[in-house]
N, CA, C and O atoms as a GROMACS GRO file, in nm:
protein
  352
    1MET      N    1   4.478  -1.203   5.486
    1MET     CA    2   4.543  -1.242   5.355
    1MET      C    3   4.495  -1.358   5.289
    1MET      O    4   4.493  -1.466   5.347
    2LEU      N    5   4.453  -1.343   5.166
    2LEU     CA    6   4.386  -1.457   5.080
    2LEU      C    7   4.479  -1.547   5.045
    2LEU      O    8   4.592  -1.508   5.012
    3GLU      N    9   4.445  -1.682   5.046
    3GLU     CA   10   4.525  -1.792   5.013
    3GLU      C   11   4.518  -1.779   4.851
    3GLU      O   12   4.425  -1.721   4.794
    4THR      N   13   4.618  -1.836   4.790
    4THR     CA   14   4.633  -1.839   4.656
    4THR      C   15   4.531  -1.905   4.590
    4THR      O   16   4.496  -1.845   4.488
    5LYS      N   17   4.461  -2.027   4.616
    5LYS     CA   18   4.359  -2.081   4.578
    5LYS      C   19   4.241  -1.997   4.575
    5LYS      O   20   4.168  -2.002   4.476
    6ASP      N   21   4.211  -1.911   4.686
    6ASP     CA   22   4.088  -1.835   4.689
    6ASP      C   23   4.096  -1.714   4.617
    6ASP      O   24   3.996  -1.658   4.573
    7LEU      N   25   4.228  -1.663   4.599
    7LEU     CA   26   4.257  -1.543   4.498
    7LEU      C   27   4.228  -1.582   4.376
    7LEU      O   28   4.168  -1.499   4.309
    8TYR      N   29   4.254  -1.691   4.323
    8TYR     CA   30   4.233  -1.753   4.170
    8TYR      C   31   4.072  -1.780   4.156
    8TYR      O   32   4.014  -1.753   4.051
    9TRP      N   33   4.019  -1.824   4.248
    9TRP     CA   34   3.879  -1.855   4.257
    9TRP      C   35   3.811  -1.725   4.230
    9TRP      O   36   3.726  -1.717   4.141
   10LEU      N   37   3.848  -1.618   4.309
   10LEU     CA   38   3.758  -1.503   4.316
   10LEU      C   39   3.807  -1.402   4.190
   10LEU      O   40   3.733  -1.313   4.147
   11ALA      N   41   3.918  -1.422   4.145
   11ALA     CA   42   3.948  -1.360   4.022
   11ALA      C   43   3.874  -1.418   3.907
   11ALA      O   44   3.827  -1.343   3.822
   12GLY      N   45   3.859  -1.553   3.901
   12GLY     CA   46   3.776  -1.610   3.785
   12GLY      C   47   3.627  -1.582   3.802
   12GLY      O   48   3.561  -1.570   3.698
   13LEU      N   49   3.576  -1.573   3.900
   13LEU     CA   50   3.436  -1.559   3.921
   13LEU      C   51   3.405  -1.391   3.903
   13LEU      O   52   3.301  -1.352   3.850
   14LEU      N   53   3.496  -1.310   3.948
   14LEU     CA   54   3.475  -1.172   3.912
   14LEU      C   55   3.478  -1.154   3.767
   14LEU      O   56   3.389  -1.088   3.714
   15GLU      N   57   3.585  -1.212   3.688
   15GLU     CA   58   3.598  -1.177   3.549
   15GLU      C   59   3.471  -1.262   3.464
   15GLU      O   60   3.436  -1.226   3.352
   16GLY      N   61   3.421  -1.360   3.522
   16GLY     CA   62   3.327  -1.404   3.448
   16GLY      C   63   3.183  -1.366   3.491
   16GLY      O   64   3.094  -1.366   3.406
   17GLU      N   65   3.157  -1.333   3.622
   17GLU     CA   66   3.009  -1.294   3.657
   17GLU      C   67   3.024  -1.144   3.721
   17GLU      O   68   2.920  -1.080   3.735
   18GLY      N   69   3.132  -1.091   3.756
   18GLY     CA   70   3.136  -0.957   3.813
   18GLY      C   71   3.130  -0.838   3.705
   18GLY      O   72   3.136  -0.851   3.583
   19SER      N   73   3.117  -0.722   3.776
   19SER     CA   74   3.123  -0.596   3.681
   19SER      C   75   3.196  -0.515   3.747
   19SER      O   76   3.194  -0.504   3.869
   20PHE      N   77   3.282  -0.438   3.652
   20PHE     CA   78   3.378  -0.331   3.706
   20PHE      C   79   3.350  -0.200   3.652
   20PHE      O   80   3.344  -0.196   3.529
   21GLY      N   81   3.332  -0.096   3.710
   21GLY     CA   82   3.301   0.031   3.676
   21GLY      C   83   3.351   0.142   3.770
   21GLY      O   84   3.446   0.131   3.849
   22ALA      N   85   3.282   0.238   3.752
   22ALA     CA   86   3.325   0.374   3.822
   22ALA      C   87   3.197   0.468   3.858
   22ALA      O   88   3.086   0.454   3.808
   23THR      N   89   3.225   0.540   3.929
   23THR     CA   90   3.109   0.637   3.973
   23THR      C   91   3.086   0.732   3.858
   23THR      O   92   3.168   0.734   3.766
   24LYS      N   93   2.988   0.806   3.858
   24LYS     CA   94   2.960   0.876   3.727
   24LYS      C   95   3.048   0.999   3.702
   24LYS      O   96   3.032   1.051   3.592
   25ASP      N   97   3.141   1.056   3.786
   25ASP     CA   98   3.231   1.141   3.772
   25ASP      C   99   3.374   1.058   3.740
   25ASP      O  100   3.474   1.111   3.693
   26GLY      N  101   3.362   0.934   3.773
   26GLY     CA  102   3.495   0.865   3.723
   26GLY      C  103   3.591   0.855   3.852
   26GLY      O  104   3.690   0.782   3.844
   27ALA      N  105   3.568   0.919   3.958
   27ALA     CA  106   3.654   0.936   4.061
   27ALA      C  107   3.675   0.812   4.141
   27ALA      O  108   3.786   0.785   4.187
   28TYR      N  109   3.568   0.733   4.160
   28TYR     CA  110   3.597   0.602   4.234
   28TYR      C  111   3.569   0.489   4.162
   28TYR      O  112   3.465   0.496   4.097
   29PRO      N  113   3.640   0.374   4.153
   29PRO     CA  114   3.601   0.258   4.080
   29PRO      C  115   3.524   0.170   4.202
   29PRO      O  116   3.529   0.182   4.324
   30ASN      N  117   3.459   0.087   4.123
   30ASN     CA  118   3.360  -0.034   4.192
   30ASN      C  119   3.358  -0.164   4.128
   30ASN      O  120   3.370  -0.178   4.006
   31VAL      N  121   3.343  -0.261   4.214
   31VAL     CA  122   3.338  -0.400   4.164
   31VAL      C  123   3.209  -0.463   4.234
   31VAL      O  124   3.191  -0.456   4.355
   32CYS      N  125   3.133  -0.518   4.156
   32CYS     CA  126   2.996  -0.576   4.196
   32CYS      C  127   2.978  -0.712   4.119
   32CYS      O  128   3.008  -0.747   4.005
   33LEU      N  129   2.911  -0.784   4.237
   33LEU     CA  130   2.882  -0.914   4.188
   33LEU      C  131   2.741  -0.953   4.208
   33LEU      O  132   2.699  -0.954   4.324
   34LYS      N  133   2.663  -0.986   4.113
   34LYS     CA  134   2.511  -1.021   4.138
   34LYS      C  135   2.484  -1.154   4.070
   34LYS      O  136   2.502  -1.176   3.951
   35MET      N  137   2.438  -1.241   4.159
   35MET     CA  138   2.391  -1.362   4.122
   35MET      C  139   2.282  -1.426   4.184
   35MET      O  140   2.240  -1.376   4.288
   36ASN      N  141   2.228  -1.526   4.139
   36ASN     CA  142   2.096  -1.623   4.221
   36ASN      C  143   2.158  -1.688   4.302
   36ASN      O  144   2.097  -1.709   4.407
   37ASP      N  145   2.284  -1.739   4.291
   37ASP     CA  146   2.347  -1.846   4.373
   37ASP      C  147   2.403  -1.775   4.510
   37ASP      O  148   2.506  -1.709   4.508
   38LYS      N  149   2.328  -1.795   4.623
   38LYS     CA  150   2.328  -1.746   4.744
   38LYS      C  151   2.478  -1.778   4.797
   38LYS      O  152   2.557  -1.692   4.838
   39ASP      N  153   2.504  -1.926   4.789
   39ASP     CA  154   2.626  -1.968   4.858
   39ASP      C  155   2.749  -1.903   4.770
   39ASP      O  156   2.839  -1.858   4.840
   40VAL      N  157   2.766  -1.893   4.649
   40VAL     CA  158   2.864  -1.839   4.588
   40VAL      C  159   2.891  -1.679   4.604
   40VAL      O  160   3.004  -1.631   4.612
   41VAL      N  161   2.783  -1.613   4.608
   41VAL     CA  162   2.796  -1.482   4.644
   41VAL      C  163   2.843  -1.452   4.808
   41VAL      O  164   2.914  -1.357   4.841
   42PHE      N  165   2.798  -1.536   4.882
   42PHE     CA  166   2.843  -1.521   5.033
   42PHE      C  167   2.974  -1.569   5.047
   42PHE      O  168   3.044  -1.528   5.140
   43LYS      N  169   3.016  -1.651   4.967
   43LYS     CA  170   3.174  -1.686   4.997
   43LYS      C  171   3.235  -1.580   4.922
   43LYS      O  172   3.342  -1.547   4.974
   44ALA      N  173   3.205  -1.512   4.816
   44ALA     CA  174   3.280  -1.404   4.765
   44ALA      C  175   3.284  -1.275   4.858
   44ALA      O  176   3.385  -1.206   4.867
   45HIS      N  177   3.158  -1.246   4.932
   45HIS     CA  178   3.157  -1.156   5.014
   45HIS      C  179   3.249  -1.181   5.141
   45HIS      O  180   3.299  -1.087   5.203
   46LYS      N  181   3.267  -1.312   5.175
   46LYS     CA  182   3.355  -1.352   5.297
   46LYS      C  183   3.502  -1.314   5.236
   46LYS      O  184   3.574  -1.248   5.310
   47LEU      N  185   3.545  -1.346   5.123
   47LEU     CA  186   3.682  -1.328   5.079
   47LEU      C  187   3.696  -1.178   5.058
   47LEU      O  188   3.809  -1.131   5.072
   48LEU      N  189   3.605  -1.106   5.030
   48LEU     CA  190   3.616  -0.954   5.002
   48LEU      C  191   3.605  -0.880   5.140
   48LEU      O  192   3.644  -0.764   5.145
   49ARG      N  193   3.555  -0.939   5.250
   49ARG     CA  194   3.539  -0.863   5.371
   49ARG      C  195   3.632  -0.770   5.423
   49ARG      O  196   3.591  -0.665   5.474
   50PRO      N  197   3.750  -0.797   5.415
   50PRO     CA  198   3.843  -0.695   5.444
   50PRO      C  199   3.837  -0.564   5.364
   50PRO      O  200   3.868  -0.458   5.420
   51ALA      N  201   3.802  -0.566   5.248
   51ALA     CA  202   3.775  -0.441   5.172
   51ALA      C  203   3.641  -0.424   5.122
   51ALA      O  204   3.622  -0.362   5.017
   52ILE      N  205   3.539  -0.478   5.194
   52ILE     CA  206   3.397  -0.462   5.159
   52ILE      C  207   3.358  -0.302   5.166
   52ILE      O  208   3.406  -0.211   5.234
   53TYR      N  209   3.250  -0.305   5.068
   53TYR     CA  210   3.201  -0.149   5.068
   53TYR      C  211   3.121  -0.116   5.195
   53TYR      O  212   3.036  -0.188   5.246
   54ARG      N  213   3.162   0.010   5.239
   54ARG     CA  214   3.110   0.041   5.355
   54ARG      C  215   2.981   0.143   5.339
   54ARG      O  216   2.981   0.219   5.242
   55LYS      N  217   2.884   0.147   5.424
   55LYS     CA  218   2.767   0.225   5.406
   55LYS      C  219   2.752   0.292   5.550
   55LYS      O  220   2.752   0.227   5.655
   56ASN      N  221   2.739   0.434   5.540
   56ASN     CA  222   2.731   0.511   5.674
   56ASN      C  223   2.840   0.462   5.771
   56ASN      O  224   2.821   0.455   5.892
   57GLY      N  225   2.946   0.431   5.716
   57GLY     CA  226   3.060   0.381   5.815
   57GLY      C  227   3.066   0.238   5.891
   57GLY      O  228   3.153   0.202   5.970
   58ASN      N  229   2.959   0.172   5.850
   58ASN     CA  230   2.949   0.036   5.899
   58ASN      C  231   2.966  -0.070   5.791
   58ASN      O  232   2.934  -0.039   5.676
   59ASP      N  233   3.015  -0.193   5.815
   59ASP     CA  234   3.042  -0.300   5.720
   59ASP      C  235   2.893  -0.351   5.700
   59ASP      O  236   2.813  -0.357   5.794
   60ILE      N  237   2.867  -0.383   5.587
   60ILE     CA  238   2.750  -0.447   5.543
   60ILE      C  239   2.764  -0.591   5.587
   60ILE      O  240   2.859  -0.656   5.546
   61ALA      N  241   2.678  -0.641   5.664
   61ALA     CA  242   2.696  -0.792   5.731
   61ALA      C  243   2.695  -0.894   5.624
   61ALA      O  244   2.764  -0.995   5.638
   62GLY      N  245   2.624  -0.877   5.519
   62GLY     CA  246   2.644  -0.975   5.415
   62GLY      C  247   2.591  -0.926   5.288
   62GLY      O  248   2.543  -0.812   5.282
   63PRO      N  249   2.595  -0.997   5.190
   63PRO     CA  250   2.544  -0.958   5.066
   63PRO      C  251   2.389  -0.901   5.068
   63PRO      O  252   2.314  -0.935   5.159
   64ILE      N  253   2.353  -0.830   4.981
   64ILE     CA  254   2.218  -0.779   4.973
   64ILE      C  255   2.129  -0.865   4.896
   64ILE      O  256   2.170  -0.909   4.788
   65TYR      N  257   2.010  -0.895   4.939
   65TYR     CA  258   1.912  -0.964   4.860
   65TYR      C  259   1.818  -0.861   4.812
   65TYR      O  260   1.747  -0.794   4.887
   66ASP      N  261   1.820  -0.853   4.666
   66ASP     CA  262   1.744  -0.750   4.602
   66ASP      C  263   1.628  -0.828   4.503
   66ASP      O  264   1.648  -0.929   4.436
   67LYS      N  265   1.528  -0.769   4.511
   67LYS     CA  266   1.427  -0.814   4.414
   67LYS      C  267   1.341  -0.679   4.378
   67LYS      O  268   1.268  -0.618   4.457
   68THR      N  269   1.362  -0.647   4.251
   68THR     CA  270   1.297  -0.514   4.193
   68THR      C  271   1.218  -0.534   4.099
   68THR      O  272   1.232  -0.640   4.038
   69ARG      N  273   1.131  -0.460   4.066
   69ARG     CA  274   1.031  -0.496   3.962
   69ARG      C  275   1.086  -0.490   3.823
   69ARG      O  276   1.011  -0.513   3.728
   70LEU      N  277   1.220  -0.459   3.802
   70LEU     CA  278   1.307  -0.456   3.680
   70LEU      C  279   1.369  -0.594   3.668
   70LEU      O  280   1.419  -0.625   3.560
   71SER      N  281   1.370  -0.674   3.762
   71SER     CA  282   1.441  -0.796   3.759
   71SER      C  283   1.337  -0.906   3.775
   71SER      O  284   1.276  -0.890   3.880
   72PRO      N  285   1.299  -1.005   3.712
   72PRO     CA  286   1.200  -1.108   3.715
   72PRO      C  287   1.253  -1.202   3.845
   72PRO      O  288   1.168  -1.253   3.918
   73THR      N  289   1.359  -1.218   3.864
   73THR     CA  290   1.404  -1.284   3.984
   73THR      C  291   1.486  -1.224   4.081
   73THR      O  292   1.564  -1.136   4.044
   74ALA      N  293   1.480  -1.258   4.199
   74ALA     CA  294   1.576  -1.183   4.306
   74ALA      C  295   1.723  -1.241   4.285
   74ALA      O  296   1.754  -1.349   4.235
   75TYR      N  297   1.793  -1.155   4.330
   75TYR     CA  298   1.952  -1.188   4.321
   75TYR      C  299   2.029  -1.138   4.442
   75TYR      O  300   1.974  -1.050   4.510
   76TYR      N  301   2.145  -1.182   4.478
   76TYR     CA  302   2.224  -1.152   4.583
   76TYR      C  303   2.346  -1.062   4.512
   76TYR      O  304   2.400  -1.093   4.406
   77LYS      N  305   2.377  -0.949   4.592
   77LYS     CA  306   2.494  -0.872   4.543
   77LYS      C  307   2.588  -0.839   4.641
   77LYS      O  308   2.554  -0.794   4.750
   78ALA      N  309   2.696  -0.857   4.610
   78ALA     CA  310   2.820  -0.811   4.682
   78ALA      C  311   2.898  -0.699   4.624
   78ALA      O  312   2.922  -0.700   4.503
   79ARG      N  313   2.938  -0.604   4.699
   79ARG     CA  314   3.004  -0.476   4.624
   79ARG      C  315   3.114  -0.435   4.691
   79ARG      O  316   3.111  -0.452   4.813
   80VAL      N  317   3.214  -0.384   4.640
   80VAL     CA  318   3.338  -0.318   4.688
   80VAL      C  319   3.343  -0.188   4.610
   80VAL      O  320   3.331  -0.186   4.488
   81GLY      N  321   3.362  -0.081   4.682
   81GLY     CA  322   3.386   0.057   4.619
   81GLY      C  323   3.526   0.117   4.651
   81GLY      O  324   3.607   0.059   4.723
   82GLY      N  325   3.548   0.243   4.590
   82GLY     CA  326   3.651   0.316   4.629
   82GLY      C  327   3.796   0.265   4.607
   82GLY      O  328   3.831   0.203   4.506
   83ALA      N  329   3.874   0.295   4.706
   83ALA     CA  330   4.035   0.256   4.699
   83ALA      C  331   4.031   0.112   4.727
   83ALA      O  332   4.122   0.048   4.675
   84CYS      N  333   3.946   0.046   4.796
   84CYS     CA  334   3.934  -0.104   4.789
   84CYS      C  335   3.910  -0.177   4.674
   84CYS      O  336   3.955  -0.289   4.651
   85ALA      N  337   3.833  -0.110   4.597
   85ALA     CA  338   3.803  -0.175   4.462
   85ALA      C  339   3.918  -0.157   4.368
   85ALA      O  340   3.940  -0.239   4.280
   86ALA      N  341   3.995  -0.046   4.387
   86ALA     CA  342   4.101  -0.032   4.316
   86ALA      C  343   4.207  -0.123   4.319
   86ALA      O  344   4.282  -0.138   4.222
   87CYS      N  345   4.222  -0.205   4.455
   87CYS     CA  346   4.320  -0.291   4.491
   87CYS      C  347   4.289  -0.426   4.414
   87CYS      O  348   4.379  -0.505   4.385
   88ILE      N  349   4.160  -0.447   4.384
   88ILE     CA  350   4.110  -0.563   4.322
   88ILE      C  351   4.174  -0.570   4.183
   88ILE      O  352   4.146  -0.664   4.108
   0.00000   0.00000   0.00000
């Protein structure tokens, strides 16, 4: 269970820096946070951990570090999908 202060912090962070969407068919919602600030993304990931996106049935151990040719700088990403994202 999240403490109230953590819930407010996470809500403010996701409202300002997060993105809310759905799969192409609209069947499943998702919430994603992409930032260069490693500490902030890891804290958000820790708070979302009970609802964290699962890949192949395993919890992702931490936020994904991604550097693509489309992005000039690398970023950290935490994502929640499906029914867990709907709860957020």
